[in-house]
C-alpha positions in Angstrom: 74.1 -17.9 -10.1 74.1 -14.8 -12.2 74.7 -15.6 -15.9 75.2 -13.0 -18.6 76.1 -12.3 -22.2 77.0 -9.1 -24.0 77.4 -7.8 -27.6 78.1 -4.6 -29.4 78.1 -4.0 -33.2 78.9 -1.0 -35.3 75.9 -1.1 -37.5 76.3 1.2 -40.5 78.3 3.9 -38.7 82.0 4.6 -39.2 82.6 4.5 -35.4 81.0 2.4 -32.7 80.2 5.0 -30.0 78.6 2.4 -27.6 80.5 1.0 -24.7 80.0 -1.9 -22.3 81.5 -2.8 -19.0 81.1 -5.9 -16.7 82.6 -5.8 -13.3 82.4 -9.0 -11.2 83.4 -9.2 -7.5 81.9 -12.6 -6.9 79.0 -14.8 -8.0 76.4 -12.5 -6.4 78.1 -9.1 -6.6 78.2 -7.8 -10.2 77.8 -4.5 -12.1 76.8 -4.2 -15.8 76.9 -0.8 -17.5 76.1 0.3 -21.1 76.6 3.7 -22.6 75.8 5.3 -26.0 77.8 8.3 -27.0 76.0 11.2 -28.7 77.5 11.1 -32.1 76.2 14.4 -33.3 78.2 16.2 -30.6 81.6 14.7 -31.3 83.8 12.4 -29.1 80.7 10.5 -28.0 82.7 7.3 -28.0 85.2 8.7 -25.5 82.4 9.9 -23.2 80.8 6.5 -23.4 84.0 4.6 -22.5 84.7 7.1 -19.7 81.2 6.5 -18.3 81.3 2.7 -18.2 84.9 2.7 -16.9 83.9 5.0 -14.1 81.0 2.7 -13.2 83.4 -0.3 -13.1 86.0 1.6 -11.0 83.4 2.9 -8.5 81.8 -0.5 -8.1 85.1 -2.2 -7.6 86.2 0.3 -5.0 83.0 0.6 -3.1 80.8 -2.6 -3.6 79.2 -2.2 -0.2 78.4 1.5 -0.3 74.8 2.2 0.6 74.1 4.7 -2.3 76.3 3.0 -4.8 74.2 3.6 -7.9 74.0 7.3 -7.1 77.7 7.5 -6.6 78.4 5.9 -9.9 76.3 8.5 -11.8 77.7 11.5 -9.9 81.2 10.2 -10.5 80.7 9.6 -14.2 79.3 13.1 -14.7 82.2 14.6 -12.8 84.8 12.6 -14.8 83.3 13.5 -18.2 82.9 17.2 -17.3 86.5 17.2 -16.1 87.8 15.7 -19.3 85.7 18.2 -21.4 87.2 21.1 -19.4 90.8 19.8 -19.7 90.4 19.4 -23.5 88.4 22.6 -24.1 85.6 20.6 -25.5 82.6 22.8 -24.7 79.9 21.1 -26.7 81.2 17.6 -27.2 81.6 14.4 -25.1 78.1 13.5 -24.1 76.6 10.0 -23.5 73.8 8.0 -22.0 74.5 5.6 -19.2 72.6 2.7 -17.7 73.9 0.6 -14.8 72.5 -2.7 -13.4 73.9 -3.8 -10.0 73.5 -7.1 -8.1 74.6 -7.3 -4.5 73.3 -8.6 -1.2 70.7 -10.7 -3.0 69.1 -7.6 -4.6 69.2 -5.9 -7.9 69.1 -2.1 -8.6 69.5 0.0 -11.7 70.0 3.6 -12.8 69.7 5.4 -16.1 70.2 8.6 -17.9 69.3 9.1 -21.5 67.6 6.4 -23.6 69.7 3.3 -23.0 67.1 1.1 -21.5 67.0 -1.4 -18.6 64.3 -4.1 -18.7 63.4 -6.4 -15.8 61.5 -9.6 -16.5 59.7 -12.2 -14.4 58.6 -15.6 -15.8 59.3 -14.4 -19.3 57.3 -11.2 -19.2 58.3 -7.6 -18.8 57.9 -6.6 -15.1 59.2 -3.0 -15.5 61.6 -1.0 -17.6 63.4 2.3 -17.2 62.0 5.6 -18.5 63.6 7.2 -21.5 64.8 10.8 -21.1 64.0 11.8 -24.7 61.6 14.2 -26.5 59.7 11.3 -28.0 59.2 9.7 -24.5 57.9 13.1 -23.2 55.4 13.2 -26.1 54.3 9.7 -25.1 54.0 10.7 -21.5 51.5 13.5 -22.3 49.5 11.3 -24.7 50.5 12.8 -28.0 52.1 9.5 -29.4 51.8 5.9 -28.5 54.5 3.9 -26.7 55.2 2.0 -30.0 55.6 5.3 -31.9 58.5 6.3 -29.5 60.7 3.9 -31.6 60.3 5.7 -34.9 59.3 9.3 -34.0 61.5 12.0 -35.7 62.4 13.5 -32.2 63.5 10.1 -30.9 67.2 11.1 -30.8 66.6 14.4 -29.0 67.7 13.6 -25.4 66.6 15.7 -22.5 69.2 14.4 -20.1 72.7 12.9 -20.5 76.2 12.6 -19.0 78.4 15.5 -20.1 75.6 18.1 -20.1 75.4 20.4 -17.1 72.6 19.2 -14.8 69.9 21.2 -13.2 69.4 19.1 -10.1 69.4 15.3 -10.3 69.1 14.2 -13.9 69.7 10.5 -13.6 66.9 8.1 -12.6 67.2 5.2 -10.1 65.0 2.1 -9.8 62.3 2.7 -7.1 63.7 0.1 -4.7 66.1 -2.7 -4.5 64.5 -5.5 -6.6 64.1 -9.1 -5.5 65.2 -11.6 -8.0 65.0 -15.4 -8.4 65.3 -18.1 -11.0 62.4 -16.7 -12.9 64.1 -13.3 -13.2 65.9 -11.9 -16.2 67.3 -8.4 -17.2 68.2 -6.6 -20.4 70.3 -3.4 -20.9 70.3 -2.1 -24.5 71.0 1.0 -26.5 68.4 2.7 -28.7 70.0 1.2 -31.7 68.9 -2.2 -30.4 65.5 -1.6 -28.9 64.2 0.5 -31.7 64.6 -2.5 -34.0 62.9 -5.1 -31.9 59.5 -4.9 -30.2 58.8 -5.6 -26.5 56.7 -8.6 -27.5 59.6 -10.0 -29.6 62.0 -9.5 -26.7 59.7 -11.5 -24.5 59.3 -14.2 -27.1 63.1 -14.6 -27.5 63.4 -14.9 -23.8 60.7 -17.5 -23.5 62.3 -19.6 -26.2 65.8 -19.5 -24.7 67.5 -21.5 -22.0 70.5 -19.2 -21.4 71.5 -15.6 -21.4 73.6 -16.2 -24.5 70.8 -17.9 -26.4 68.4 -15.1 -25.5 70.9 -12.5 -26.7 71.7 -14.4 -29.9 68.0 -14.7 -30.8 67.4 -10.9 -30.3 70.6 -10.0 -32.1 69.5 -12.0 -35.1 66.3 -10.0 -35.3 68.1 -6.6 -34.9 70.9 -7.5 -37.3 68.3 -8.4 -40.0 66.6 -5.0 -39.7 69.8 -2.9 -39.3 70.4 -2.8 -43.0 69.5 0.8 -43.8 72.3 3.2 -44.6 73.9 4.8 -41.5 72.2 2.3 -39.2 73.0 3.0 -35.6 75.4 1.1 -33.4 73.6 -1.5 -31.3 74.6 -3.0 -28.0 73.0 -5.2 -25.4 73.7 -7.1 -22.2 71.4 -10.0 -21.0 71.3 -11.3 -17.5 69.5 -14.4 -16.2 69.4 -16.0 -12.8 70.2 -19.7 -12.9 
């Protein structure tokens, strides 16, 4: 059985520009999506909600489609660009998007921007998505460490997002459909969440928890305690465990 929990909090911002969607077809066919609107460009909250709503709509309509994750990202991009054009919003309405899908006994995910997907096995990180940000690029070329990505001044400079014209394929898909079992767990979270909690702390919270809700509550307590600076970012997360 796939068990999940979700949360989103405003932090110190005037508006929560994060969005979450959960679409359930049956016990084994589910889609979780999280988006983080780009606040500096305006109408990020609208772009984020459009993106996760599109993910839910496409998943509900085509749960058996072979390239479903690809279709979700292409559809979200088209929908946000259409809305931008209709409203004459040239430079606004941009968002990250991460999607985690379970179907036919396999898991798959896709991302664009810096909203992360983590996959765990037996309480430890098995893999995580790759951030599309300037700080991650600096890490990739060895100029900063993985831990410095969390606090680097260029952390909020995204290289790819929904709502910006793409040069080729800008989203990134998981390498293959992932097997999962009762030792598997998954986390989707915005940068307002993962910048305030280390990978080691995420693992510790998972290892000390029996359910998805307990795991989420433990992590949220850590993040909430640290999200006390003025103008603290919105933070959002979805936890998934296999029971």
